[in-house]
N, C-alpha and C positions, 0 to 999 in steps of 0.2 A: 757303840755306835753309836757319838754324840747328834743330836737330830737339830737342837736347837740352840740357840744360847738364854741364859737370864733375862739377857732385855729383852728377847721377840719375845717370851713368856710374858714377861709386862704389859707384852704392850698386845700380845691376843687379850691377856686379861680386858684391858678399853675393851678389844672390840666386844668383848662374849658377856661384859658386864651388862649391860639394858637385855638381854633375851632372860637375864634372872632376876632380874629388879629392875621397880619402877620409877626409883630414886636413884638419884649417883650420879655420878661423873669422872673420869678417872684420866688424867694429865700427865703424861710417862715423858720423859727425855732419856736420851743416853749419853751417859758422862764420860763417854772416852771407851776403849776398847773394852774395857772388864766394868764399868759400872754406868749403873744406872739405878734412878730414881721414878717413881712412884706417889701421884698424889692424886687421892681422893676423896671428891666435897660433893656435898649435897645430899647426902644418904639423910632421909629421915623420915624415922625418928633417930640421932644418932648415938650411940651408942660403944665408949671407949671399950667393954669385951668386946666386943666384934673385929675390932681392932686387932685385938689379941689374938682370936680366930684367922682371920684372914691371914698377919703375920705368919702365922702358925705355916696356913696353907698355899703361898705364896712361897715359902723358905722349903718345903718340901718340893712343889713344883719347880724349884731352882735346883736342887738335889738330882734331882731326877733327868739334869740336865748333862750330866755327868761335871759340872763345876768342880774345881780344885780350890781350897781355902776359902771354901764361901763363907763371908761374912751380912749377915746382914744388921737393920736394925730398922725400929718405927719409931714414929713421936706421934703423937697424938694434939692436933693445937686449933684452935677456932676451928672444933667438929669438921677438923679433917683429919688422915691417916696420911702421914706421911710414911714412905717406907723405899731404904734404900738399902741398895744390896753393891758388893766389890766380892769379886773371885779373878782366877788367876786361870 
């Protein structure tokens, strides 16, 4: 049974981030029913390799929601990680 959507997972990541990290903040927005975007800024020190790890972690969390045809991508820009997710 599907308990949450990928958007919900990313929104909760925003809420939990400060419990485990001292720097950085998530800004999350839903872009329609099956599309979400999250931006992580202010992580100090910033490491693009960490962005890659975080993308893989979030992708797996999205999978666990039962989302079908899941497609995610991320980009690193100006010491920020921008994550996009789309699903059906």
